[in-house]
PAKOLTI-111081 format. One record per residue: residue in three letters; x negated, y, z negated of N, C-alpha, C in turn; residue number from 1. Coordinates in nm, 3 decimals, decimal comma. Each point is the difference from the previous one (the first is absolute). Layout:
N
<tigu type="Ala" n_u="X" n_v="Y" n_w="Z" ca_u="X" ca_v="Y" ca_w="Z" c_u="X" c_v="Y" c_w="Z" seq="NUM"/>
...
REM end
This chain:
104
<tigu type="Unk" n_u="-9,867" n_v="14,112" n_w="-17,358" ca_u="-0,039" ca_v="0,096" ca_w="-0,103" c_u="-0,115" c_v="0,083" c_w="0,052" seq="1"/>
<tigu type="Unk" n_u="0,021" n_v="0,128" n_w="0,007" ca_u="-0,103" ca_v="0,091" ca_w="0,049" c_u="-0,074" c_v="0,061" c_w="-0,118" seq="2"/>
<tigu type="Unk" n_u="-0,128" n_v="0,022" n_w="0,014" ca_u="-0,073" ca_v="0,066" ca_w="-0,106" c_u="-0,076" c_v="0,121" c_w="0,052" seq="3"/>
<tigu type="Unk" n_u="0,046" n_v="0,055" n_w="0,110" ca_u="-0,061" ca_v="0,119" ca_w="0,056" c_u="0,053" c_v="0,125" c_w="-0,064" seq="4"/>
<tigu type="Unk" n_u="-0,047" n_v="0,117" n_w="0,045" ca_u="0,048" ca_v="0,126" ca_w="-0,056" c_u="0,151" c_v="0,010" c_w="0,011" seq="5"/>
<tigu type="Unk" n_u="0,060" n_v="0,043" n_w="-0,109" ca_u="0,144" ca_v="0,015" ca_w="-0,003" c_u="0,075" c_v="-0,131" c_w="-0,006" seq="6"/>
<tigu type="Unk" n_u="-0,073" n_v="-0,107" n_w="-0,034" ca_u="0,063" ca_v="-0,132" ca_w="-0,005" c_u="0,112" c_v="0,000" c_w="-0,103" seq="7"/>
<tigu type="Unk" n_u="0,105" n_v="-0,068" n_w="0,033" ca_u="0,115" ca_v="-0,011" ca_w="-0,089" c_u="0,045" c_v="-0,144" c_w="0,005" seq="8"/>
<tigu type="Unk" n_u="-0,015" n_v="-0,072" n_w="-0,111" ca_u="0,043" ca_v="-0,138" ca_w="-0,004" c_u="0,100" c_v="-0,014" c_w="-0,111" seq="9"/>
<tigu type="Unk" n_u="0,110" n_v="-0,064" n_w="0,028" ca_u="0,103" ca_v="-0,019" ca_w="-0,101" c_u="0,049" c_v="-0,142" c_w="0,000" seq="10"/>
<tigu type="Unk" n_u="0,049" n_v="-0,042" n_w="-0,114" ca_u="0,058" ca_v="-0,132" ca_w="-0,014" c_u="0,104" c_v="0,005" c_w="-0,108" seq="11"/>
<tigu type="Unk" n_u="0,086" n_v="-0,097" n_w="-0,001" ca_u="0,100" ca_v="-0,011" ca_w="-0,105" c_u="-0,037" c_v="-0,122" c_w="-0,083" seq="12"/>
<tigu type="Unk" n_u="-0,069" n_v="0,022" n_w="-0,110" ca_u="-0,045" ca_v="-0,107" ca_w="-0,088" c_u="0,116" c_v="-0,041" c_w="-0,090" seq="13"/>
<tigu type="Unk" n_u="0,083" n_v="-0,088" n_w="0,051" ca_u="0,119" ca_v="-0,037" ca_w="-0,076" c_u="0,100" c_v="0,113" c_w="0,008" seq="14"/>
<tigu type="Unk" n_u="0,036" n_v="0,055" n_w="-0,114" ca_u="0,096" ca_v="0,110" ca_w="-0,002" c_u="-0,067" c_v="0,135" c_w="-0,022" seq="15"/>
<tigu type="Unk" n_u="-0,133" n_v="0,002" n_w="-0,007" ca_u="-0,072" ca_v="0,125" ca_w="-0,024" c_u="-0,073" c_v="0,042" c_w="0,127" seq="16"/>
<tigu type="Unk" n_u="0,038" n_v="0,114" n_w="0,059" ca_u="-0,070" ca_v="0,045" ca_w="0,120" c_u="-0,142" c_v="0,046" c_w="-0,033" seq="17"/>
<tigu type="Unk" n_u="-0,095" n_v="-0,041" n_w="0,084" ca_u="-0,140" ca_v="0,037" ca_w="-0,016" c_u="-0,045" c_v="0,067" c_w="0,128" seq="18"/>
<tigu type="Unk" n_u="-0,068" n_v="0,114" n_w="-0,011" ca_u="-0,049" ca_v="0,071" ca_w="0,117" c_u="-0,139" c_v="0,056" c_w="-0,030" seq="19"/>
<tigu type="Unk" n_u="-0,089" n_v="-0,012" n_w="0,098" ca_u="-0,135" ca_v="0,055" ca_w="-0,012" c_u="-0,027" c_v="0,084" c_w="0,123" seq="20"/>
<tigu type="Unk" n_u="-0,052" n_v="0,121" n_w="-0,021" ca_u="-0,028" ca_v="0,089" ca_w="0,112" c_u="-0,124" c_v="0,084" c_w="-0,029" seq="21"/>
<tigu type="Unk" n_u="-0,062" n_v="0,050" n_w="0,105" ca_u="-0,113" ca_v="0,091" ca_w="-0,018" c_u="0,050" c_v="0,143" c_w="0,013" seq="22"/>
<tigu type="Unk" n_u="-0,065" n_v="0,087" n_w="-0,073" ca_u="0,029" ca_v="0,143" ca_w="0,001" c_u="-0,132" c_v="0,074" c_w="0,019" seq="23"/>
<tigu type="Unk" n_u="0,008" n_v="0,125" n_w="0,039" ca_u="-0,120" ca_v="0,082" ca_w="0,000" c_u="0,020" c_v="0,111" c_w="-0,102" seq="24"/>
<tigu type="Unk" n_u="-0,087" n_v="0,003" n_w="-0,101" ca_u="0,008" ca_v="0,102" ca_w="-0,104" c_u="-0,066" c_v="0,128" c_w="0,049" seq="25"/>
<tigu type="Unk" n_u="0,080" n_v="0,098" n_w="0,035" ca_u="-0,051" ca_v="0,126" ca_w="0,053" c_u="-0,089" c_v="0,069" c_w="-0,103" seq="26"/>
<tigu type="Unk" n_u="0,043" n_v="0,001" n_w="-0,127" ca_u="-0,080" ca_v="0,064" ca_w="-0,104" c_u="-0,125" c_v="-0,082" c_w="-0,034" seq="27"/>
<tigu type="Unk" n_u="0,010" n_v="-0,132" n_w="0,010" ca_u="-0,113" ca_v="-0,088" ca_w="-0,031" c_u="-0,093" c_v="-0,018" c_w="0,119" seq="28"/>
<tigu type="Unk" n_u="0,046" n_v="0,034" n_w="0,119" ca_u="-0,076" ca_v="-0,016" ca_w="0,125" c_u="-0,041" c_v="-0,145" c_w="0,024" seq="29"/>
<tigu type="Unk" n_u="0,091" n_v="-0,093" n_w="-0,028" ca_u="-0,029" ca_v="-0,141" ca_w="0,021" c_u="0,129" c_v="-0,080" c_w="0,009" seq="30"/>
<tigu type="Unk" n_u="-0,015" n_v="-0,119" n_w="0,057" ca_u="0,113" ca_v="-0,091" ca_w="0,010" c_u="0,034" c_v="-0,060" c_w="-0,135" seq="31"/>
<tigu type="Unk" n_u="0,128" n_v="-0,025" n_w="-0,019" ca_u="0,050" ca_v="-0,059" ca_w="-0,124" c_u="0,093" c_v="-0,115" c_w="0,035" seq="32"/>
<tigu type="Unk" n_u="0,029" n_v="-0,083" n_w="-0,098" ca_u="0,091" ca_v="-0,112" ca_w="0,018" c_u="0,116" c_v="0,017" c_w="-0,098" seq="33"/>
<tigu type="Unk" n_u="0,121" n_v="-0,015" n_w="0,053" ca_u="0,119" ca_v="0,006" ca_w="-0,084" c_u="0,063" c_v="-0,139" c_w="-0,006" seq="34"/>
<tigu type="Unk" n_u="0,023" n_v="-0,048" n_w="-0,121" ca_u="0,066" ca_v="-0,128" ca_w="-0,022" c_u="0,132" c_v="0,030" c_w="-0,069" seq="35"/>
<tigu type="Unk" n_u="0,108" n_v="-0,049" n_w="0,059" ca_u="0,132" ca_v="0,019" ca_w="-0,060" c_u="0,063" c_v="-0,135" c_w="-0,026" seq="36"/>
<tigu type="Unk" n_u="0,040" n_v="-0,023" n_w="-0,124" ca_u="0,070" ca_v="-0,121" ca_w="-0,040" c_u="0,131" c_v="0,045" c_w="-0,063" seq="37"/>
<tigu type="Unk" n_u="0,108" n_v="-0,029" n_w="0,069" ca_u="0,129" ca_v="0,049" ca_w="-0,048" c_u="-0,001" c_v="0,152" c_w="-0,002" seq="38"/>
<tigu type="Unk" n_u="0,033" n_v="0,057" n_w="-0,115" ca_u="0,004" ca_v="0,146" ca_w="-0,014" c_u="-0,131" c_v="0,059" c_w="-0,049" seq="39"/>
<tigu type="Unk" n_u="-0,101" n_v="-0,083" n_w="-0,024" ca_u="-0,128" ca_v="0,046" ca_w="-0,053" c_u="-0,101" c_v="0,013" c_w="0,112" seq="40"/>
<tigu type="Unk" n_u="-0,067" n_v="0,115" n_w="0,004" ca_u="-0,099" ca_v="0,027" ca_w="0,103" c_u="-0,132" c_v="0,041" c_w="-0,065" seq="41"/>
<tigu type="Unk" n_u="-0,110" n_v="-0,054" n_w="0,054" ca_u="-0,134" ca_v="0,032" ca_w="-0,049" c_u="-0,084" c_v="0,043" c_w="0,120" seq="42"/>
<tigu type="Unk" n_u="-0,077" n_v="0,106" n_w="-0,018" ca_u="-0,093" ca_v="0,045" ca_w="0,104" c_u="-0,141" c_v="-0,016" c_w="-0,057" seq="43"/>
<tigu type="Unk" n_u="-0,088" n_v="-0,063" n_w="0,081" ca_u="-0,137" ca_v="-0,025" ca_w="-0,047" c_u="-0,099" c_v="0,020" c_w="0,114" seq="44"/>
<tigu type="Unk" n_u="-0,127" n_v="0,014" n_w="-0,036" ca_u="-0,101" ca_v="0,012" ca_w="0,104" c_u="-0,029" c_v="-0,138" c_w="0,057" seq="45"/>
<tigu type="Unk" n_u="-0,076" n_v="-0,004" n_w="0,107" ca_u="-0,026" ca_v="-0,124" ca_w="0,073" c_u="-0,072" c_v="-0,103" c_w="-0,087" seq="46"/>
<tigu type="Unk" n_u="-0,096" n_v="0,043" n_w="-0,082" ca_u="-0,072" ca_v="-0,096" ca_w="-0,085" c_u="0,093" c_v="-0,064" c_w="-0,102" seq="47"/>
<tigu type="Unk" n_u="0,086" n_v="0,080" n_w="-0,062" ca_u="0,095" ca_v="-0,056" ca_w="-0,096" c_u="0,099" c_v="-0,094" c_w="0,070" seq="48"/>
<tigu type="Unk" n_u="0,040" n_v="0,034" n_w="0,122" ca_u="0,091" ca_v="-0,086" ca_w="0,076" c_u="-0,065" c_v="-0,134" c_w="0,030" seq="49"/>
<tigu type="Unk" n_u="-0,129" n_v="0,001" n_w="0,035" ca_u="-0,070" ca_v="-0,126" ca_w="0,024" c_u="-0,006" c_v="-0,085" c_w="-0,127" seq="50"/>
<tigu type="Unk" n_u="-0,029" n_v="0,064" n_w="-0,112" ca_u="-0,005" ca_v="-0,071" ca_w="-0,128" c_u="0,138" c_v="-0,057" c_w="-0,033" seq="51"/>
<tigu type="Unk" n_u="0,104" n_v="0,081" n_w="0,017" ca_u="0,137" ca_v="-0,043" ca_w="-0,025" c_u="0,036" c_v="-0,119" c_w="0,089" seq="52"/>
<tigu type="Unk" n_u="-0,037" n_v="0,008" n_w="0,127" ca_u="0,026" ca_v="-0,109" ca_w="0,093" c_u="-0,072" c_v="-0,128" c_w="-0,041" seq="53"/>
<tigu type="Unk" n_u="-0,124" n_v="0,014" n_w="-0,046" ca_u="-0,075" ca_v="-0,116" ca_w="-0,046" c_u="0,069" c_v="-0,064" c_w="-0,120" seq="54"/>
<tigu type="Unk" n_u="0,048" n_v="0,083" n_w="-0,092" ca_u="0,072" ca_v="-0,052" ca_w="-0,116" c_u="0,125" c_v="-0,075" c_w="0,043" seq="55"/>
<tigu type="Unk" n_u="0,074" n_v="0,056" n_w="0,095" ca_u="0,121" ca_v="-0,066" ca_w="0,049" c_u="-0,032" c_v="-0,136" c_w="0,063" seq="56"/>
<tigu type="Unk" n_u="-0,104" n_v="-0,005" n_w="0,082" ca_u="-0,039" ca_v="-0,126" ca_w="0,064" c_u="-0,043" c_v="-0,104" c_w="-0,103" seq="57"/>
<tigu type="Unk" n_u="-0,078" n_v="0,042" n_w="-0,098" ca_u="-0,045" ca_v="-0,093" ca_w="-0,104" c_u="0,118" c_v="-0,054" c_w="-0,079" seq="58"/>
<tigu type="Unk" n_u="0,093" n_v="0,088" n_w="-0,033" ca_u="0,116" ca_v="-0,044" ca_w="-0,078" c_u="0,092" c_v="-0,088" c_w="0,084" seq="59"/>
<tigu type="Unk" n_u="0,013" n_v="0,030" n_w="0,128" ca_u="0,082" ca_v="-0,084" ca_w="0,088" c_u="-0,060" c_v="-0,140" c_w="0,009" seq="60"/>
<tigu type="Unk" n_u="-0,131" n_v="-0,007" n_w="0,015" ca_u="-0,068" ca_v="-0,131" ca_w="0,004" c_u="0,019" c_v="-0,075" c_w="-0,132" seq="61"/>
<tigu type="Unk" n_u="-0,013" n_v="0,072" n_w="-0,112" ca_u="0,019" ca_v="-0,063" ca_w="-0,131" c_u="0,143" c_v="-0,049" c_w="-0,015" seq="62"/>
<tigu type="Unk" n_u="0,097" n_v="0,077" n_w="0,047" ca_u="0,140" ca_v="-0,041" ca_w="-0,009" c_u="0,024" c_v="-0,128" c_w="0,079" seq="63"/>
<tigu type="Unk" n_u="-0,058" n_v="-0,010" n_w="0,119" ca_u="0,013" ca_v="-0,122" ca_w="0,079" c_u="-0,064" c_v="-0,119" c_w="-0,071" seq="64"/>
<tigu type="Unk" n_u="-0,116" n_v="0,021" n_w="-0,059" ca_u="-0,069" ca_v="-0,106" ca_w="-0,073" c_u="0,082" c_v="-0,045" c_w="-0,121" seq="65"/>
<tigu type="Unk" n_u="0,058" n_v="0,097" n_w="-0,072" ca_u="0,082" ca_v="-0,034" ca_w="-0,117" c_u="0,123" c_v="-0,079" c_w="0,042" seq="66"/>
<tigu type="Unk" n_u="0,060" n_v="0,035" n_w="0,114" ca_u="0,116" ca_v="-0,074" ca_w="0,049" c_u="-0,037" c_v="-0,144" c_w="0,031" seq="67"/>
<tigu type="Unk" n_u="-0,111" n_v="-0,018" n_w="0,071" ca_u="-0,044" ca_v="-0,136" ca_w="0,034" c_u="-0,034" c_v="-0,079" c_w="-0,126" seq="68"/>
<tigu type="Unk" n_u="-0,068" n_v="0,063" n_w="-0,093" ca_u="-0,037" ca_v="-0,067" ca_w="-0,124" c_u="0,125" c_v="-0,041" c_w="-0,078" seq="69"/>
<tigu type="Unk" n_u="0,099" n_v="0,089" n_w="-0,005" ca_u="0,125" ca_v="-0,031" ca_w="-0,071" c_u="0,068" c_v="-0,122" c_w="0,061" seq="70"/>
<tigu type="Unk" n_u="0,005" n_v="-0,006" n_w="0,133" ca_u="0,065" ca_v="-0,112" ca_w="0,068" c_u="-0,069" c_v="-0,133" c_w="-0,033" seq="71"/>
<tigu type="Unk" n_u="-0,134" n_v="0,003" n_w="0,000" ca_u="-0,075" ca_v="-0,122" ca_w="-0,032" c_u="0,022" c_v="-0,040" c_w="-0,145" seq="72"/>
<tigu type="Unk" n_u="-0,007" n_v="0,097" n_w="-0,089" ca_u="0,017" ca_v="-0,030" ca_w="-0,142" c_u="0,142" c_v="-0,050" c_w="-0,029" seq="73"/>
<tigu type="Unk" n_u="0,100" n_v="0,060" n_w="0,067" ca_u="0,138" ca_v="-0,043" ca_w="-0,019" c_u="0,019" c_v="-0,144" c_w="0,048" seq="74"/>
<tigu type="Unk" n_u="-0,062" n_v="-0,035" n_w="0,114" ca_u="0,009" ca_v="-0,138" ca_w="0,051" c_u="-0,063" c_v="-0,099" c_w="-0,098" seq="75"/>
<tigu type="Unk" n_u="-0,092" n_v="0,049" n_w="-0,082" ca_u="-0,068" ca_v="-0,087" ca_w="-0,097" c_u="0,059" c_v="0,012" c_w="-0,140" seq="76"/>
<tigu type="Unk" n_u="0,122" n_v="0,055" n_w="-0,009" ca_u="0,072" ca_v="-0,002" ca_w="-0,126" c_u="-0,017" c_v="0,120" c_w="-0,091" seq="77"/>
<tigu type="Unk" n_u="-0,071" n_v="0,103" n_w="0,042" ca_u="-0,018" ca_v="0,116" ca_w="-0,085" c_u="0,127" c_v="0,086" c_w="0,001" seq="78"/>
<tigu type="Unk" n_u="0,041" n_v="0,045" n_w="-0,117" ca_u="0,117" ca_v="0,087" ca_w="-0,009" c_u="-0,037" c_v="0,143" c_w="0,037" seq="79"/>
<tigu type="Unk" n_u="0,101" n_v="0,081" n_w="0,025" ca_u="-0,025" ca_v="0,140" ca_w="0,035" c_u="-0,068" c_v="0,072" c_w="-0,115" seq="80"/>
<tigu type="Unk" n_u="0,039" n_v="-0,029" n_w="-0,124" ca_u="-0,062" ca_v="0,062" ca_w="-0,117" c_u="-0,147" c_v="-0,041" c_w="-0,012" seq="81"/>
<tigu type="Unk" n_u="-0,028" n_v="-0,127" n_w="0,021" ca_u="-0,140" ca_v="-0,046" ca_w="-0,005" c_u="-0,083" c_v="0,067" c_w="0,109" seq="82"/>
<tigu type="Unk" n_u="0,060" n_v="0,015" n_w="0,119" ca_u="-0,072" ca_v="0,065" ca_w="0,109" c_u="-0,027" c_v="0,146" c_w="-0,034" seq="83"/>
<tigu type="Unk" n_u="0,098" n_v="0,068" n_w="-0,058" ca_u="-0,018" ca_v="0,140" ca_w="-0,038" c_u="-0,117" c_v="0,015" c_w="-0,098" seq="84"/>
<tigu type="Unk" n_u="-0,010" n_v="-0,092" n_w="-0,094" ca_u="-0,111" ca_v="0,002" ca_w="-0,096" c_u="-0,133" c_v="-0,026" c_w="0,069" seq="85"/>
<tigu type="Unk" n_u="-0,002" n_v="-0,100" n_w="0,090" ca_u="-0,122" ca_v="-0,029" ca_w="0,076" c_u="-0,042" c_v="0,120" c_w="0,083" seq="86"/>
<tigu type="Unk" n_u="0,095" n_v="0,061" n_w="0,068" ca_u="-0,030" ca_v="0,115" ca_w="0,084" c_u="-0,055" c_v="0,116" c_w="-0,083" seq="87"/>
<tigu type="Unk" n_u="0,057" n_v="0,023" n_w="-0,117" ca_u="-0,050" ca_v="0,106" ca_w="-0,088" c_u="-0,145" c_v="-0,029" c_w="-0,040" seq="88"/>
<tigu type="Unk" n_u="-0,031" n_v="-0,126" n_w="-0,030" ca_u="-0,136" ca_v="-0,037" ca_w="-0,036" c_u="-0,095" c_v="0,017" c_w="0,118" seq="89"/>
<tigu type="Unk" n_u="0,044" n_v="-0,039" n_w="0,120" ca_u="-0,083" ca_v="0,018" ca_w="0,119" c_u="-0,029" c_v="0,147" c_w="0,027" seq="90"/>
<tigu type="Unk" n_u="0,104" n_v="0,082" n_w="-0,011" ca_u="-0,018" ca_v="0,144" ca_w="0,023" c_u="-0,095" c_v="0,060" c_w="-0,103" seq="91"/>
<tigu type="Unk" n_u="0,013" n_v="-0,042" n_w="-0,124" ca_u="-0,088" ca_v="0,051" ca_w="-0,105" c_u="-0,145" c_v="-0,041" c_w="0,029" seq="92"/>
<tigu type="Unk" n_u="-0,018" n_v="-0,122" n_w="0,047" ca_u="-0,135" ca_v="-0,049" ca_w="0,029" c_u="-0,060" c_v="0,072" c_w="0,120" seq="93"/>
<tigu type="Unk" n_u="0,083" n_v="0,029" n_w="0,098" ca_u="-0,050" ca_v="0,063" ca_w="0,122" c_u="-0,008" c_v="0,151" c_w="-0,008" seq="94"/>
<tigu type="Unk" n_u="0,093" n_v="0,061" n_w="-0,070" ca_u="0,005" ca_v="0,145" ca_w="-0,021" c_u="-0,003" c_v="0,079" c_w="0,130" seq="95"/>
<tigu type="Unk" n_u="0,111" n_v="-0,002" n_w="0,072" ca_u="0,010" ca_v="0,086" ca_w="0,118" c_u="-0,026" c_v="0,142" c_w="-0,044" seq="96"/>
<tigu type="Unk" n_u="-0,088" n_v="0,069" n_w="0,069" ca_u="-0,034" ca_v="0,136" ca_w="-0,037" c_u="0,061" c_v="0,098" c_w="0,099" seq="97"/>
<tigu type="Unk" n_u="0,130" n_v="-0,011" n_w="0,017" ca_u="0,071" ca_v="0,094" ca_w="0,087" c_u="0,098" c_v="0,078" c_w="-0,084" seq="98"/>
<tigu type="Unk" n_u="0,041" n_v="0,109" n_w="0,052" ca_u="0,101" ca_v="0,078" ca_w="-0,069" c_u="0,137" c_v="-0,028" c_w="0,058" seq="99"/>
<tigu type="Unk" n_u="0,010" n_v="-0,102" n_w="0,085" ca_u="0,129" ca_v="-0,037" ca_w="0,058" c_u="0,092" c_v="-0,052" c_w="-0,108" seq="100"/>
<tigu type="Unk" n_u="0,125" n_v="0,035" n_w="0,008" ca_u="0,100" ca_v="-0,047" ca_w="-0,095" c_u="0,040" c_v="-0,139" c_w="0,042" seq="101"/>
<tigu type="Unk" n_u="0,000" n_v="-0,092" n_w="-0,096" ca_u="0,037" ca_v="-0,138" ca_w="0,028" c_u="0,125" c_v="-0,033" c_w="-0,078" seq="102"/>
<tigu type="Unk" n_u="0,089" n_v="-0,072" n_w="0,063" ca_u="0,119" ca_v="-0,047" ca_w="-0,071" c_u="0,006" c_v="-0,151" c_w="0,010" seq="103"/>
<tigu type="Unk" n_u="0,038" n_v="-0,063" n_w="-0,106" ca_u="0,007" ca_v="-0,147" ca_w="-0,007" c_u="0,143" c_v="-0,044" c_w="0,000" seq="104"/>
REM end
């Protein structure tokens, strides 16, 4: 994965193609970042891209933690419905302050 000027990194996240590339905004006189997920494309400045990346990393870490927690709770007899309720309570207590969309 390259992160230099004109970097273009792509992956196939399941069935949804994801691509990230740098652009140079001639009118803005600065580098920009383009994120494309499927047919949706977003162009943002470097600071917003860093914030977006941080949100993605935080949510990825949380997703891994939730998976591990679910496995432990399931081994100890917790049902999927009970886990969903526990997870909702944990999220409410912690209050992730990101604008990332989360799906359960």
